[in-house]
Backbone as CSV, one residue per row, in Angstrom:
resi,resn,N_x,N_y,N_z,CA_x,CA_y,CA_z,C_x,C_y,C_z
1,MET,21.367,-37.396,13.601,22.407,-37.900,12.202,21.934,-38.705,11.497
2,LEU,20.931,-39.767,11.745,21.171,-40.674,11.007,20.482,-40.143,9.400
3,GLN,19.217,-39.612,9.595,18.323,-38.925,8.815,19.471,-37.795,8.245
4,HIS,20.273,-37.654,8.413,21.232,-36.417,7.558,22.520,-36.699,6.837
5,THR,21.913,-38.309,6.693,23.856,-39.167,6.537,23.058,-39.539,5.201
6,PHE,24.129,-39.398,4.068,23.964,-39.908,2.844,25.363,-40.651,2.372
7,SER,26.396,-40.883,3.269,27.588,-41.405,2.663,27.271,-42.893,2.755
8,HIS,26.110,-43.549,3.182,25.785,-44.695,3.204,25.437,-45.128,1.655
9,ILE,24.733,-44.053,0.786,24.542,-44.443,-0.721,25.957,-44.647,-1.723
10,PRO,25.854,-45.947,-2.667,26.806,-45.983,-3.119,27.566,-45.188,-3.757
11,GLY,28.600,-44.834,-3.855,29.013,-43.524,-4.750,29.030,-42.128,-3.970
12,ILE,28.452,-41.941,-2.727,28.824,-41.178,-2.081,29.331,-41.241,-0.618
13,GLY,30.535,-40.711,-0.808,31.257,-40.755,0.404,31.339,-39.139,1.417
14,ARG,31.956,-39.042,2.502,32.174,-37.812,3.361,32.102,-36.521,2.392
15,LYS,33.119,-36.454,1.626,33.247,-35.425,0.884,31.821,-34.584,0.219
16,VAL,31.288,-35.865,-0.641,30.150,-35.328,-1.461,28.966,-35.111,-0.832
17,GLU,28.900,-35.963,0.712,28.136,-35.859,1.348,28.197,-34.392,2.001
18,THR,29.188,-34.073,2.337,29.632,-31.997,2.766,28.913,-30.894,1.880
19,LYS,29.430,-31.763,0.012,28.907,-30.656,-0.357,27.148,-30.818,-0.869
20,LEU,26.254,-31.839,-0.294,25.026,-31.967,-0.442,24.719,-31.079,0.560
21,TRP,25.235,-30.955,1.574,24.920,-30.341,2.549,24.940,-28.774,2.640
22,GLU,25.966,-28.723,1.773,26.748,-27.161,1.900,25.123,-26.658,0.310
23,ALA,25.026,-27.573,-0.169,23.560,-27.109,-1.392,22.263,-26.858,-0.825
24,GLY,22.224,-27.431,0.311,21.189,-27.456,1.289,20.407,-28.908,1.230
25,ILE,20.829,-29.903,0.498,20.127,-31.382,0.637,20.886,-31.768,2.381
26,THR,20.554,-31.529,3.367,20.618,-31.596,4.723,19.885,-33.016,5.326
27,THR,18.680,-33.397,4.654,18.039,-34.610,5.012,17.296,-35.516,3.983
28,TRP,16.846,-37.027,4.448,16.494,-37.300,3.162,15.472,-36.522,2.539
29,ASP,14.370,-36.396,3.139,13.091,-35.523,2.609,13.589,-34.360,2.193
30,GLU,14.801,-34.007,1.654,15.242,-32.764,0.966,15.406,-33.338,-0.360
31,TRP,15.809,-34.795,-0.983,16.905,-35.233,-1.904,16.330,-34.699,-3.004
32,LEU,16.600,-34.251,-4.051,16.468,-33.671,-5.196,16.699,-34.570,-6.281
33,ASP,16.285,-34.895,-7.352,16.489,-35.793,-8.525,16.309,-34.806,-9.872
34,PRO,16.752,-34.081,-10.281,18.784,-34.352,-10.308,19.064,-33.654,-9.287
35,SER,20.139,-34.499,-9.065,20.882,-33.862,-7.486,21.704,-31.890,-7.839
36,PRO,21.751,-31.383,-6.724,22.239,-29.963,-6.915,23.425,-30.004,-7.524
37,ILE,24.354,-31.223,-7.180,26.211,-31.361,-7.509,25.883,-32.607,-8.037
38,ARG,27.066,-32.768,-8.462,27.482,-33.499,-9.859,27.975,-34.756,-8.917
39,LEU,27.391,-35.970,-9.436,27.418,-37.282,-8.744,28.056,-38.464,-9.340
40,SER,28.480,-39.088,-8.983,28.929,-40.085,-10.096,27.327,-41.009,-10.503
41,ALA,27.801,-41.766,-11.479,27.037,-42.981,-12.355,26.232,-43.489,-11.222
42,ILE,27.230,-44.641,-10.485,26.612,-45.370,-9.460,25.945,-44.550,-8.556
43,ALA,26.036,-43.543,-8.256,25.080,-42.703,-6.985,23.724,-42.047,-7.969
44,ARG,24.026,-41.783,-8.898,22.631,-41.241,-9.735,21.761,-42.491,-9.624
45,ILE,21.892,-43.468,-10.114,21.358,-44.376,-10.023,20.820,-45.262,-8.599
46,ASP,21.477,-45.284,-7.715,21.430,-45.714,-7.010,20.453,-45.227,-5.338
47,ALA,20.841,-43.935,-5.433,20.773,-42.805,-4.392,18.612,-42.809,-3.992
48,GLY,18.083,-42.815,-5.067,16.714,-42.425,-4.659,16.059,-44.380,-4.090
49,ARG,16.709,-45.116,-4.560,16.294,-46.614,-3.903,16.655,-46.315,-2.671
50,THR,18.210,-46.576,-2.248,18.765,-46.611,-1.058,18.117,-45.866,-0.336
51,LEU,17.822,-44.323,-0.295,16.908,-43.540,0.418,15.567,-44.093,0.580
52,LYS,15.049,-44.975,-0.142,13.436,-45.585,0.067,13.824,-46.178,0.683
53,SER,14.732,-47.050,0.543,14.783,-48.460,1.650,15.266,-47.564,2.865
54,SER,16.030,-46.806,3.246,16.496,-46.693,4.171,15.623,-46.377,5.260
55,ALA,14.185,-45.252,4.512,13.568,-44.563,5.263,12.509,-46.028,6.021
56,ALA,12.080,-46.886,5.235,11.908,-48.395,5.794,12.483,-49.132,6.822
57,ALA,14.054,-48.790,6.602,14.857,-49.432,7.537,15.223,-48.679,8.854
58,LEU,14.702,-47.548,8.754,14.740,-46.694,10.038,14.331,-47.233,11.459
59,GLU,12.940,-47.849,11.198,12.313,-48.156,12.537,12.751,-49.617,13.089
60,ASN,13.633,-50.408,12.205,13.700,-51.645,13.269,14.810,-52.388,12.106
61,ASP,15.291,-51.404,11.760,16.798,-52.329,10.914,17.942,-51.196,11.261
62,PRO,18.854,-51.583,12.484,20.047,-50.919,11.988,21.299,-51.443,11.160
63,LYS,21.217,-52.511,10.898,21.779,-53.732,10.793,22.123,-52.864,9.063
64,PHE,21.186,-52.819,8.377,20.987,-52.117,7.043,21.676,-50.803,6.917
65,PHE,21.957,-50.373,7.776,22.915,-48.497,7.550,24.584,-49.428,8.322
66,THR,25.051,-50.266,8.981,26.067,-50.431,9.520,26.716,-51.555,8.522
67,GLU,25.961,-51.903,7.934,26.594,-52.844,6.538,26.823,-51.782,5.282
68,ARG,26.562,-50.755,5.209,26.500,-49.452,4.360,27.958,-48.502,4.891
69,LEU,27.953,-48.423,5.727,28.805,-47.275,6.254,30.104,-47.645,6.652
70,ASP,31.283,-46.774,6.491,32.419,-47.142,6.659,32.193,-47.301,8.127
71,SER,33.249,-48.315,8.724,33.577,-49.005,9.803,33.673,-47.502,10.789
72,ALA,34.349,-46.487,10.320,34.689,-44.948,11.527,33.547,-44.322,11.297
73,ASP,32.289,-44.460,10.484,31.199,-44.128,10.038,29.595,-44.710,10.985
74,VAL,30.082,-45.686,11.692,28.721,-46.177,12.410,27.766,-45.630,13.533
75,TRP,28.715,-45.155,14.104,28.533,-43.817,15.202,27.433,-43.355,14.794
76,ARG,26.783,-43.114,13.358,25.456,-42.271,13.455,24.201,-42.922,13.297
77,ILE,24.098,-44.285,13.558,23.253,-44.601,14.261,23.013,-45.039,15.435
78,PHE,23.851,-44.010,16.439,23.813,-44.508,17.639,22.528,-43.992,18.456
79,PRO,22.549,-42.637,18.592,21.132,-42.190,19.185,19.767,-42.854,18.655
80,HIS,19.928,-43.124,17.401,18.526,-43.378,17.269,18.128,-45.091,17.563
81,TYR,18.899,-45.826,17.747,18.887,-47.430,18.305,19.138,-47.532,20.137
82,ARG,19.453,-46.178,20.142,19.901,-46.406,21.682,19.233,-47.483,22.649
83,LYS,18.285,-47.256,22.400,17.864,-48.287,23.321,17.643,-49.969,23.008
84,ARG,17.926,-49.803,22.074,18.047,-51.223,22.006,19.722,-51.745,21.338
85,THR,20.248,-51.288,22.127,21.772,-51.350,21.955,22.223,-51.972,23.500
86,VAL,23.286,-52.522,23.002,24.087,-53.448,24.693,25.504,-53.143,24.103
87,TYR,26.320,-53.152,25.380,27.498,-52.575,25.300,28.429,-53.877,25.592
88,LEU,29.354,-54.539,25.115,29.554,-55.929,25.595,31.070,-55.810,25.400
89,ASP,31.744,-57.088,26.277,32.862,-57.076,26.628,33.051,-58.519,27.481
90,ILE,34.170,-59.469,26.886,34.165,-60.383,27.416,35.644,-60.476,27.789
91,GLU,35.876,-61.332,28.759,37.635,-62.008,29.319,37.432,-63.581,29.135
92,THR,39.105,-63.905,28.464,39.170,-64.938,27.861,40.555,-65.540,28.678
93,THR,40.842,-67.039,28.211,42.217,-67.372,29.161,43.046,-67.005,28.039
94,GLY,42.983,-66.754,27.199,44.219,-66.170,26.180,43.767,-65.726,24.798
95,LEU,44.611,-65.626,23.836,44.386,-65.037,22.815,44.533,-66.225,21.554
96,ASP,44.951,-67.263,21.711,44.560,-68.062,20.417,43.266,-68.948,20.330
97,ASP,42.993,-69.921,19.241,41.818,-70.139,19.203,40.945,-71.493,20.419
98,PHE,42.102,-71.820,21.087,41.636,-72.813,22.178,41.349,-72.149,23.050
99,ALA,41.298,-70.565,23.096,40.831,-69.863,24.568,39.570,-70.464,25.123
100,GLU,39.244,-70.503,26.095,38.033,-70.478,26.657,37.230,-68.654,26.847
101,ILE,36.346,-68.308,27.171,35.590,-67.647,27.287,35.373,-68.322,29.372
102,THR,36.099,-66.757,30.153,35.809,-66.959,31.083,35.025,-66.129,31.875
103,THR,34.679,-64.978,31.653,33.181,-64.058,31.985,32.843,-63.364,30.604
104,ILE,31.558,-62.528,30.499,31.131,-61.713,29.868,30.468,-60.685,30.342
105,ALA,30.157,-59.595,30.197,29.576,-58.845,30.897,28.829,-57.919,29.574
106,LEU,27.670,-57.730,30.000,26.648,-57.037,29.176,26.059,-55.901,29.851
107,TYR,26.243,-54.374,29.094,25.220,-53.383,30.002,24.830,-52.560,29.060
108,ASP,23.096,-52.643,29.189,22.084,-51.536,28.455,22.078,-50.588,28.284
109,GLY,23.004,-49.743,29.265,22.490,-48.351,29.315,21.891,-48.065,30.931
110,LYS,21.233,-48.983,31.544,20.462,-49.112,32.386,20.929,-49.904,33.540
111,GLU,20.948,-51.686,33.168,21.670,-52.692,34.110,22.653,-53.272,33.632
112,VAL,23.384,-54.056,34.693,25.094,-54.754,34.284,24.149,-56.096,34.024
113,PHE,24.825,-56.853,33.625,24.472,-58.584,33.498,25.861,-59.025,33.015
114,THR,25.997,-60.210,33.989,27.504,-60.833,33.689,27.317,-62.226,34.147
115,PHE,28.019,-62.732,32.844,27.579,-64.546,32.809,29.362,-65.046,32.903
116,ILE,29.256,-66.197,33.736,30.564,-67.018,34.120,30.703,-68.086,33.777
117,ASN,31.820,-68.581,33.260,32.129,-69.929,33.237,32.107,-70.932,34.038
118,GLY,31.042,-72.108,33.912,31.108,-73.030,35.074,29.573,-72.242,36.168
119,ILE,29.387,-71.166,36.086,28.059,-71.204,36.607,26.382,-71.050,35.504
120,ASN,26.799,-69.841,34.810,25.880,-69.047,33.872,25.993,-68.902,32.622
121,LEU,27.128,-69.272,31.899,27.663,-68.570,30.754,26.864,-68.884,29.432
122,HIS,26.263,-69.986,29.947,25.342,-70.216,28.419,24.053,-69.379,28.620
123,ASP,23.568,-68.683,29.571,22.483,-67.926,29.596,23.081,-66.577,28.856
124,PHE,24.187,-66.326,28.608,24.103,-65.343,27.461,23.675,-65.371,26.266
125,VAL,23.544,-66.150,25.605,22.863,-66.976,23.970,21.449,-66.064,24.242
126,ASP,20.700,-66.599,25.175,19.629,-65.597,24.861,18.949,-64.597,25.219
127,ALA,20.172,-63.878,26.352,20.678,-62.387,26.919,20.897,-61.614,25.654
128,ILE,21.738,-62.347,24.541,22.047,-61.145,23.898,21.233,-60.999,22.561
129,GLY,20.570,-62.246,22.506,19.017,-61.808,21.304,17.881,-60.784,21.568
130,LYS,18.484,-60.050,22.781,17.279,-59.292,23.096,17.402,-57.931,22.648
131,TYR,18.928,-57.915,21.875,19.353,-56.409,21.234,19.722,-56.762,19.970
132,GLN,19.359,-55.002,19.328,19.876,-54.832,18.104,20.922,-54.541,17.742
133,VAL,21.705,-53.506,18.343,23.237,-53.258,18.533,24.276,-53.578,19.505
134,ILE,25.181,-54.251,19.206,26.083,-54.714,19.774,27.535,-53.322,19.828
135,VAL,27.936,-52.851,20.779,28.807,-51.586,21.036,30.236,-52.469,21.765
136,SER,31.697,-52.456,21.220,32.263,-53.234,21.859,33.326,-52.167,21.409
137,TYR,35.117,-52.686,21.685,36.362,-52.030,21.422,36.728,-53.232,20.730
138,ASN,36.967,-53.242,19.571,38.084,-54.327,18.962,37.161,-55.780,19.008
139,GLY,35.785,-55.603,18.957,34.612,-56.644,18.910,34.608,-57.111,17.372
140,LYS,34.746,-56.842,16.375,34.952,-57.251,15.063,35.777,-58.024,14.785
141,SER,37.074,-57.695,15.775,38.254,-58.636,15.244,38.095,-60.067,16.503
142,PHE,38.011,-59.802,17.690,38.152,-60.368,18.670,37.008,-61.001,19.455
143,ASP,36.058,-60.335,20.549,34.842,-60.532,20.829,34.358,-61.647,20.252
144,ILE,33.457,-60.777,18.475,32.250,-61.373,18.285,32.566,-63.026,17.896
145,PRO,34.150,-62.798,16.910,34.621,-64.272,16.441,34.664,-65.131,17.334
146,VAL,34.852,-64.802,18.797,35.285,-65.955,19.948,34.208,-66.060,20.234
147,LEU,32.951,-65.036,20.206,31.696,-65.738,21.076,31.148,-66.601,19.841
148,GLU,30.691,-66.430,18.902,30.424,-67.160,17.686,31.455,-68.760,17.601
149,ARG,32.372,-68.294,17.911,32.751,-69.683,17.897,32.738,-70.672,18.876
150,PHE,32.900,-69.890,20.184,32.808,-70.994,21.553,30.944,-71.524,21.906
151,PHE,29.950,-70.958,21.279,29.202,-70.652,21.490,28.144,-71.100,20.291
152,ARG,28.977,-71.667,19.019,28.159,-71.894,17.986,27.454,-71.210,17.346
153,ILE,27.253,-70.067,17.029,25.733,-69.212,17.007,26.393,-68.096,15.750
154,LYS,25.537,-66.979,15.418,26.016,-66.104,14.537,25.242,-65.213,15.403
155,LEU,26.069,-63.830,15.540,25.435,-62.929,15.907,25.534,-61.625,14.817
156,ASP,24.312,-61.998,14.713,23.558,-61.140,13.768,23.174,-59.665,13.647
157,GLN,23.716,-59.315,14.847,23.430,-57.840,15.024,23.921,-56.476,14.181
158,ALA,23.725,-55.237,14.341,24.531,-54.363,13.837,25.483,-54.137,14.661
159,GLN,26.666,-53.487,14.264,27.884,-53.650,15.274,28.800,-52.237,15.326
160,ILE,29.002,-51.706,16.281,29.298,-50.597,16.536,30.510,-50.832,17.296
161,ASP,31.866,-51.269,16.332,33.507,-51.195,17.325,34.035,-50.225,17.166
162,LEU,33.862,-49.628,18.475,34.421,-48.496,18.762,36.249,-47.869,18.140
163,ARG,36.824,-49.085,18.657,38.034,-48.927,17.884,38.346,-48.154,16.674
164,TYR,37.576,-48.285,16.080,37.314,-47.784,14.013,37.018,-46.510,14.175
165,VAL,35.807,-46.060,15.178,35.194,-45.315,15.194,36.041,-43.635,16.129
166,LEU,37.126,-44.239,17.229,37.854,-43.339,17.679,39.373,-43.255,17.337
167,ALA,39.426,-44.334,16.404,40.684,-44.201,15.613,40.901,-43.003,14.727
168,ARG,39.534,-43.185,14.341,39.215,-41.668,13.040,39.086,-40.478,13.673
169,LEU,39.056,-40.622,15.138,39.297,-39.138,15.733,40.594,-38.771,16.392
170,GLY,41.429,-40.199,16.152,43.074,-39.933,16.645,43.582,-40.293,17.496
171,PHE,42.311,-41.621,18.616,42.489,-42.196,19.720,42.545,-43.949,19.465
172,LYS,43.924,-43.458,19.788,44.547,-45.027,19.513,44.954,-46.002,20.881
173,GLY,45.592,-46.704,20.705,46.432,-47.052,21.577,45.685,-48.792,22.627
174,GLY,44.399,-49.194,22.041,43.589,-50.260,22.844,42.532,-49.333,23.743
175,LEU,41.532,-50.338,24.334,40.624,-49.613,25.222,41.039,-48.686,25.987
176,LYS,42.211,-49.364,27.145,42.845,-48.674,27.970,42.942,-47.179,27.823
177,GLY,44.146,-47.167,26.929,44.865,-46.313,26.114,43.788,-44.893,25.792
178,CYS,42.255,-45.427,24.742,41.464,-44.393,24.846,41.038,-43.627,25.765
179,GLU,40.783,-44.753,26.745,39.981,-43.933,28.248,41.088,-43.201,28.754
180,LYS,42.067,-43.161,29.258,43.020,-42.176,29.763,43.110,-40.990,28.500
181,LYS,43.630,-41.021,27.562,43.233,-39.472,26.793,41.946,-39.300,27.243
182,LEU,40.941,-39.784,26.936,39.620,-38.975,27.075,39.417,-38.519,28.885
183,GLY,40.314,-39.276,29.938,39.870,-38.652,31.157,39.502,-39.502,32.294
184,LEU,39.502,-40.855,31.664,38.025,-41.825,31.928,39.039,-42.256,33.459
185,ASN,39.037,-42.711,34.490,39.744,-42.959,35.679,39.404,-44.526,36.125
186,ARG,39.956,-45.236,36.207,39.718,-46.637,36.297,39.584,-47.124,37.861
187,GLY,40.100,-45.695,38.958,40.256,-45.973,40.044,41.164,-47.159,40.558
188,SER,40.599,-48.204,41.296,41.303,-49.432,42.007,42.145,-50.096,41.271
189,LEU,40.939,-49.999,39.836,41.551,-51.567,38.842,42.446,-50.612,37.813
190,GLU,43.148,-49.153,38.246,44.254,-48.937,36.942,45.462,-49.877,37.075
191,GLY,45.584,-50.212,35.980,46.857,-50.786,35.826,46.724,-52.566,35.524
192,VAL,45.448,-52.537,35.562,44.618,-54.259,35.849,44.177,-54.385,34.293
193,ASP,45.103,-55.031,33.399,44.721,-55.646,31.905,43.971,-56.925,31.708
194,GLY,44.265,-57.478,30.566,43.904,-58.471,29.790,44.355,-60.015,30.527
195,TYR,45.564,-59.667,30.697,46.510,-60.325,30.871,46.594,-60.861,32.667
196,PHE,46.291,-59.866,32.917,46.048,-59.723,34.135,44.399,-60.382,35.022
197,ALA,43.279,-59.760,33.929,42.565,-60.766,34.104,42.314,-62.452,34.098
198,VAL,43.330,-62.655,33.584,43.502,-64.014,32.857,44.084,-64.910,34.272
199,LEU,45.120,-63.552,35.050,45.766,-64.727,36.492,44.653,-64.437,37.302
200,LEU,43.432,-63.327,37.510,42.426,-63.269,38.100,41.461,-64.717,37.924
201,TRP,41.484,-64.834,36.800,40.672,-66.686,36.348,41.224,-67.566,37.140
202,HIS,42.100,-67.819,36.937,43.413,-68.707,37.143,43.581,-69.086,39.115
203,ARG,43.202,-67.562,39.688,43.256,-67.595,40.808,41.999,-67.842,41.485
204,TYR,41.005,-67.452,40.830,39.116,-68.182,41.400,39.366,-69.821,41.048
205,ARG,39.917,-70.104,40.069,39.341,-71.397,39.410,40.357,-72.272,40.228
206,ASP,41.529,-72.027,41.027,42.385,-72.780,41.244,42.564,-72.837,43.031
207,TYR,41.969,-71.908,43.475,42.092,-71.578,44.436,41.069,-71.373,45.261
208,HIS,39.518,-71.314,44.355,38.176,-71.186,44.458,38.251,-69.536,45.670
209,ASP,39.105,-68.614,45.321,39.244,-67.556,45.574,38.146,-66.650,44.919
210,GLU,36.557,-66.505,45.496,35.922,-65.749,45.310,35.896,-63.917,45.112
211,GLN,37.113,-63.266,45.876,37.238,-62.155,46.078,38.495,-62.202,44.821
212,ALA,38.838,-62.923,44.023,39.633,-62.881,42.484,38.594,-62.897,41.799
213,LEU,37.822,-63.901,41.998,36.360,-63.758,40.568,35.321,-62.123,40.637
214,HIS,35.484,-62.170,41.643,34.867,-60.479,41.605,35.677,-59.414,41.508
215,THR,36.610,-59.396,41.315,37.681,-58.573,41.103,37.745,-58.702,39.797
216,LEU,37.537,-59.860,38.938,37.683,-59.867,37.354,36.067,-59.594,37.074
217,LEU,34.938,-59.526,37.668,34.338,-59.077,37.097,33.939,-57.527,37.323
218,ALA,34.032,-57.125,38.385,34.400,-55.825,38.366,35.369,-55.135,37.220
219,TYR,36.409,-55.832,36.876,37.472,-55.391,35.442,36.199,-55.470,34.436
220,ASN,36.061,-56.679,34.138,35.084,-56.902,32.839,33.902,-55.807,33.030
221,THR,32.862,-55.915,33.797,31.849,-54.555,34.176,32.400,-53.291,33.701
222,LEU,33.270,-52.847,34.285,34.117,-51.889,33.951,34.421,-51.342,32.538
223,ASP,35.070,-52.216,31.973,35.155,-52.233,30.526,33.747,-51.758,29.874
224,THR,32.817,-52.807,29.724,31.430,-52.397,29.554,31.156,-51.318,29.597
225,VAL,30.988,-50.629,30.824,30.011,-49.364,31.054,30.667,-48.358,30.269
226,ASN,32.334,-48.324,30.505,32.839,-47.628,29.996,32.912,-47.171,28.319
227,LEU,32.104,-48.733,27.946,32.109,-48.049,26.369,30.710,-47.377,26.049
228,GLU,29.899,-47.224,26.902,28.711,-46.192,26.570,29.206,-45.159,26.802
229,ARG,30.298,-44.577,27.937,30.691,-43.540,27.995,31.472,-43.015,26.881
230,LEU,32.623,-44.059,26.535,33.434,-43.468,25.275,32.284,-43.398,23.834
231,ALA,31.250,-44.469,23.361,30.653,-44.348,22.104,29.957,-42.730,22.336
232,VAL,29.007,-42.364,23.354,28.632,-40.987,23.438,29.895,-39.938,22.978
233,GLU,30.900,-40.010,23.691,32.059,-39.137,23.638,32.478,-38.955,22.015
234,ALA,32.961,-40.159,21.403,32.841,-40.174,20.103,31.756,-39.734,19.081
235,TYR,30.344,-40.341,19.227,29.477,-39.869,19.055,29.535,-38.046,19.063
236,ASN,29.647,-37.796,19.965,29.839,-35.916,20.096,30.606,-35.406,19.747
237,ARG,31.948,-35.773,19.397,32.946,-35.253,18.767,32.933,-35.242,17.208
238,ASN,32.364,-36.127,16.936,32.002,-36.776,15.519,30.569,-35.304,15.174
239,VAL,29.620,-35.744,15.717,28.440,-34.689,15.523,29.026,-33.269,15.726
240,MET,29.859,-32.766,16.237,29.756,-31.535,16.244,30.937,-31.266,15.002
241,ASP,31.710,-31.927,14.242,32.449,-31.978,13.376,31.252,-31.499,12.075
242,SER,30.055,-31.917,12.107,28.916,-31.693,10.963,28.102,-30.312,11.664
243,PRO,27.309,-30.102,10.573,26.584,-28.603,10.645,25.921,-28.767,11.989
244,PHE,25.204,-30.024,12.147,24.297,-30.344,13.262,24.305,-30.155,14.754
245,GLY,25.661,-30.268,14.887,26.128,-30.486,15.749,25.517,-29.902,17.462
246,GLU,25.041,-28.870,17.417,24.639,-27.788,18.615,22.975,-28.610,18.873
247,GLU,22.429,-28.734,17.906,20.946,-29.513,17.864,20.767,-31.001,18.474
248,LEU,22.379,-31.599,18.038,22.186,-33.037,18.222,23.134,-33.529,19.278
249,VAL,23.759,-32.778,20.149,24.794,-33.569,20.952,23.866,-33.748,22.093
250,LEU,24.782,-35.253,22.506,24.032,-36.306,23.874,24.781,-35.339,24.765
251,PRO,23.906,-35.528,26.092,24.549,-35.268,27.341,25.532,-36.308,27.747
252,PHE,26.424,-36.326,28.227,26.968,-37.417,29.278,26.699,-38.386,29.683
253,PRO,26.534,-39.899,29.423,26.087,-40.313,30.759,26.652,-40.888,32.167
254,GLU,25.865,-40.585,32.873,26.576,-41.019,34.641,26.666,-42.699,34.695
255,SER,27.729,-42.667,35.467,28.152,-44.160,35.676,26.966,-44.393,36.587
256,PRO,26.892,-46.038,36.139,25.608,-46.758,37.163,26.468,-47.221,37.747
257,PRO,26.149,-47.922,38.801,26.624,-48.548,40.029,26.984,-50.043,39.583
258,ILE,28.196,-50.461,40.056,29.088,-51.428,39.611,28.642,-52.744,40.894
259,PRO,28.347,-53.534,40.185,27.393,-54.410,41.599,28.636,-55.556,42.026
260,PHE,30.106,-54.891,41.487,31.321,-55.804,41.987,32.664,-54.990,42.464
261,HIS,33.143,-55.139,43.431,34.449,-54.757,43.801,35.991,-55.239,43.351
262,ALA,36.916,-54.286,43.008,37.729,-54.830,43.315,38.151,-54.899,44.247
263,ASP,39.039,-55.890,44.802,39.598,-56.338,45.751,41.283,-56.075,45.727
264,GLY,41.580,-55.152,46.503,42.514,-54.273,46.044,43.536,-55.609,47.034
265,GLU,43.569,-56.132,48.100,44.740,-57.474,48.617,44.739,-58.107,47.180
266,CYS,43.759,-58.460,46.741,43.830,-59.173,45.307,45.153,-59.303,44.744
267,ILE,44.743,-58.059,44.030,45.251,-57.621,43.487,47.093,-57.263,43.301
268,ASN,47.111,-56.921,44.514,48.429,-56.896,45.294,49.363,-57.992,45.265
269,ARG,48.062,-59.061,45.551,48.883,-60.578,45.795,49.561,-60.877,44.483
270,ILE,48.847,-60.891,43.335,48.611,-61.319,42.211,50.379,-60.687,41.734
271,ARG,49.981,-59.170,42.145,51.506,-58.396,41.791,52.605,-58.497,42.169
272,ARG,52.205,-58.858,43.326,54.154,-59.509,44.223,54.380,-60.997,43.389
273,SER,53.504,-61.560,42.931,53.709,-62.717,42.384,54.847,-62.644,40.881
274,PHE,54.443,-61.342,40.416,55.025,-61.144,39.277,56.570,-61.025,39.676
275,ILE,56.633,-60.403,41.070,58.187,-59.916,41.332,59.043,-61.621,41.662
276,SER,58.113,-62.172,42.163,58.876,-63.369,42.598,59.286,-64.319,41.327
277,TRP,58.325,-63.878,40.037,59.024,-64.728,38.714,59.931,-63.764,38.362
């Protein structure tokens, strides 16, 4: 889809892009100067230069495109850089500036990696550096700023924040809400949310409850693994709305084995504590 894209050119939005496709300009190689359709002055000036830079960036610079595309359109880079993409989710002790990161989960489409406060959390910095694209849900507003502040680093990877991509498709209500609307089942973790994750961490920290930690990691990991499934779903729905849908649609990924299991007794114990409060 990326080489069919013209909406990253200044002055060209979705409507103009569609007119270009209808006029037979469907790939960068087919660009004509002058254009067969009317363009704004800025588009006429910048189009050739941007497409030349696009061809140079195609091999190894996904951020070139995400910096130029609307946040709801960054799905277009997904298949091209998929092998260099990681799905990321973090858990914290709260939402304020003083909150600590408790666990981080990464999934690269093949393998799950977890990082735990007090054990191996700082290994995250080296691990994330291996990837060029980060997929998250609300990561631009929460996960990425929290990680940058906590580790005192700058995450310069290209970002696909599915919050914006899915919202354009009409799916809102947080990650769990989007999953439910798209038919994803969380099994034994149904009803466990971010606040519950904080309680799981406190249970682990205060009582050295390893089952609470494993349940937290299962929750954190499932969030991350489901990001790939949501990314593919969002990409397919968007690409099917283009003239290139049938040839570009992606197969739905199989869920990998998650190395942690939620402990039902631990979950029920914490739920019972809600009632006692």
